[in-house]
C-alpha positions in Angstrom: -8.8 29.4 28.9 -7.6 27.1 26.2 -8.0 23.4 26.3 -4.3 22.9 26.9 -4.4 25.4 29.8 -7.4 23.6 31.3 -5.5 20.3 30.9 -2.4 21.6 32.6 -4.5 23.2 35.4 -6.3 19.9 36.0 -2.9 18.1 36.3 -1.7 20.7 38.7 -4.9 20.4 40.8 -4.4 16.7 41.1 -0.7 17.2 42.0 -1.7 19.8 44.7 -4.2 17.3 46.2 -1.9 14.4 46.7 -3.7 13.2 49.8 -6.9 12.7 47.6 -4.8 11.2 44.8 -3.3 8.6 47.2 -6.8 7.4 48.1 -7.8 6.7 44.4 -8.0 3.0 43.5 -5.4 1.5 41.2 -7.8 1.1 38.2 -8.7 4.8 38.4 -5.0 5.8 38.7 -4.3 3.8 35.5 -7.1 5.6 33.7 -5.8 9.0 34.9 -2.3 8.0 33.8 -3.4 6.8 30.4 -5.5 9.9 29.6 -2.7 12.2 30.8 -0.1 10.5 28.5 -2.5 10.3 25.6 -3.4 14.0 26.1 0.2 15.0 26.4 2.0 12.8 23.9 -0.6 10.9 21.8 -0.3 7.2 21.0 2.1 5.2 23.0 5.6 5.6 21.6 7.8 3.3 23.7 8.4 -0.4 23.9 6.4 -2.4 26.4 8.4 -2.9 29.6 9.9 -6.2 30.4 8.3 -9.2 32.0 9.3 -8.3 35.6 8.2 -4.7 35.5 4.6 -5.3 36.6 3.8 -1.6 37.3 5.4 -0.4 34.1 3.5 -3.0 32.1 0.2 -2.0 33.7 0.8 1.7 32.9 2.0 0.9 29.3 -1.1 -1.3 28.7 -3.4 1.4 30.1 -1.9 4.0 27.8 -1.8 1.6 24.8 -5.5 1.1 25.4 -6.1 4.7 24.5 -4.4 4.3 21.1 -6.3 6.2 18.4 -8.0 8.7 20.8 -7.2 12.2 19.7 -5.1 14.3 22.0 -7.8 16.8 22.4 -10.4 14.2 23.3 -8.0 12.6 25.8 -7.5 16.0 27.4 -11.2 16.6 27.7 -11.8 13.2 29.3 -8.8 13.8 31.7 -10.2 17.2 32.8 -13.7 15.7 33.3 -12.2 12.8 35.3 -10.1 15.0 37.6 -13.0 17.4 38.1 -15.2 14.5 39.2 -12.6 13.1 41.5 -11.8 16.4 43.2 -15.3 17.7 43.4 
C-alpha cells in the first residue's frame, strides 16, 4: 500500500470512529487537522481568518505551524498519530 493510500485509509478510519474522535482534546484535534492539511495540500495557501473567527484562526495557526514540513513527512506523522489514537 502506498503512502498516499495509507494516509487516506487513516483519514477514513478516523472518520469511521467519530465517537472516539469526539473525545479527543482540542489541542490534539488541531494537530490532526494541521497534519492532514499539510499532508493533503502542503503549506498553508489561504489568508488567516478574521479577528472574530476564533475556531478558523486556531485551525489556520495550527496548519501554518507545519509550514515547511514535506507532504510525505506530514502524511507519515498523521498516520502514526491516528494509529496511536485509535489503537
